[in-house]
C-alpha positions, 0 to 999 in steps of 0.5 A: 561401240564397246569399251572396258572400264578403267580404259584411261588408267595408266598401264603397268609396264610389266602387265602387257607381257603377262596377259599376252603370254597366256595367249601364246601359252594356250597354243601349247594346249591344243590337240597334239595331232593338230600341233604336228600338222601346224609344225609341218606347215610352219616348216614349209612356210619357212622354207618358201617364205621370207628370210628372218627380218634383222630387227635387233632387241635390247643388248643382253649386256646390262652395261651396254644396255644402260649406255645405249639408254643413256644415248637414247635419253640424250637424243630424246632431249633434242627436237623430235622428228616432227619439229623442224626448222627447214634448213640444212645449215646445222647439219652442213656445219656438223659435216664441216667440223667432222671433215665432210665424211659424206663426201668419202663415198658415192650414194644413192638418195631416196625420197617419195611418200611410201615405199622408201625403206623397202626400196632402200633394203632392196637396193642394199641387197643388190649392191651387197650381192655384187660385193660392194660394202654398203651403208644404209640409213633409214627411218623411222625404226621398228623396234631399236634405234640402231636399225636406222644405221646398217653396215653390210646389210645388218644394223650396227651393234649397240656398242658401235652405235654408242661409240659413234655417238661418243665420237661425234658428240664434242662436234655436235656440242660445238655446232650447238653452241654456234647455231640459233637452234641445237641440232635435232634428233634426226640431224644428230642421227644423220651425222652419226650415219655419215660418220659411221659409213666413212669410218667403215668405210663403205663403198656406197651409201643408201640413204632415205630422206626423213621428210621432203628433200631440199631441207631434209638433213640427209640432203648434204650428200650429192647422190649419184642416183636419186630415187623417187618412190610414189608421191602422195599426200602426207605431211601436207602441213609442211610439204604442200597440199597436192602431189605437185606441191610436195614434189617441189620439195622432194625434187631437191635431192636431184643434183647436177648430172645425176640419174633420176629413177622415177617410180610411177607418179601423179601427173603433176608430180612427174612434171615437177620432177622432169622439170628439175631434171632438165634444170640440172642436166640429170638423166631420167629413167621412168617406170613404165617406159624405161623400166618396170614390172613385166609380170608377177604372180603370187608365190608361197611367202611372196611373189615371182616377178619378171622385171624389165630393167635398163639393160634388159629383162630379169625373169623368174625373180622370187621376191619374199614380200607381198603385194603389187607395190613391192614388185614396183619397189623392186623394179625401182630398186633394180633400175637404181642399181643398174644406173649406179653401175652404168647399165644403159649408159656406159655398159649395154649388158644387164646385171648378172641375172643369177646374182639379181635373183639371189639378192632379191630372194634375201630381202626382208622388210620388217613391219611391211606385210610381215607375218608374225604369228599363225593360227590365227595369222597376224600380219604387221604393216606400217601403213600410216597414210591413205595411200599406204593403207590402200596398197596394204588393203589390196595386198592383204586380199591378194596374199591371204584368203582370210574369211574374216579380217580383224584390224588393230589400228593405232595411229599418230594424231598428225595423220589423216586417220579418216582416210586411212580408216576409209581405205581399210573399211572394205577389208576389215570385218571389225576394227579394234582401235588402240594407241601406242606409247608415243607422245604422238599417238592419237588418243584411242577414244578420239580414234574410235570416234572417227572409226565409228563414223567410218565403220559403224558402231557395231564394228568398232571396239576400243582397247587403249592398251595395245596388248589388250587390243591384240588379244581382243583382235585374236579372239575375234578372228578365232570366233569362226572356229579353228579352221575358219581362216580368220586373220589380224592386221596390225597397222596405222603406225610404225610405232604401233607395229614395232610395239606389237612385234615386241609383244609377239616375241618376234624380235 
């Protein structure tokens, strides 16, 4: 296991960018003919590949930036997203004093273990393509906290985020004073989202749960459509040790007379969901039976799919995202929107196929199999549990023909890091372990100890600072030469991916 002296030193916050600039600047010193060839290929990739992801950076106005930082500081002083008291009492109290804003629009509520954010973005794109004004609430964010609340397909501005916080702040303080525990970070953000959607106003809200379902802060809405993406093991200390146990909690978003869009599930999880649907007289559409993926083939920058929806088949749909899992997410999203419009129930005809194609072609999902650099190719993916890592490993092999893939892994200490590393072991030639800036990050040396057990000593390198890890991985990927086809996959945590994205100047 390789290491560097001084690895435990606290880095200068300004240092990472300087060292990384050297890598980027080096690209401009290449052979001019090669530069022309690469520029042409980038143009073709841009035309055939995914849209630019909508991830905002810091506000350019110093006063707005300072005000946003003040709001972020106040929110950070509350319970974090991993500290929970399983109850909707506080958020319900906040909704009450705000005048129940979440009741002023219909909603599509999404739970599951993996794929929630990508599915939410697809649902949002489809609804927007049919001229509905949308609000989307997802978590966590990749780079900016404002990403979590979107209107009409784009994150709200920093100014609007600040205004929304200031508008509800007196009511938040009122609820804080009445409750045993103050509202948490996530509860306040949820209140902000619901208030912003009502103020817009939106025609429909697309809401992703934070964790679980029944006692999640988002669960003060009555979703007309409840979406359940694949359930697997994650947050087992809070949700349960089997998919079936976890499904009990997630089934809490299924409300009376709703429609449930059920992705492919483990048998025990499916049984729980179907029982809950019977209990509340909900209608169920199951992937593989009522809807699903008919066919898919790899295409430039994504894939071409045929989807069977509740109202019929939708052929030649271009999805600018990689991996079979994204095709399945697309099928789920399509069925959810069909259900919202009453397709298969009140109306027999399918949605307009050209509008569906246009919507899916516009989808971007930052940090999900996202290419942020070429020569060598650097891919970002926010897989943070074994199930997510398995589908990512499969997708990388399908979408890219890497002769040598180097992993950069920075994970949270509360995750199943061994399972995550084991899922990537067959596809990583070597792995560079690191850590992000979050207080939840697993120490790089501790992560390295697990990695050595999985990969062996000679395939593991330790670089505690993420910029150094990226530089090391790119160097390893380039060892076989200019045209050898080496690549880098940065993964393990949404936070790691977000910080790598910033370093690579994507945002």
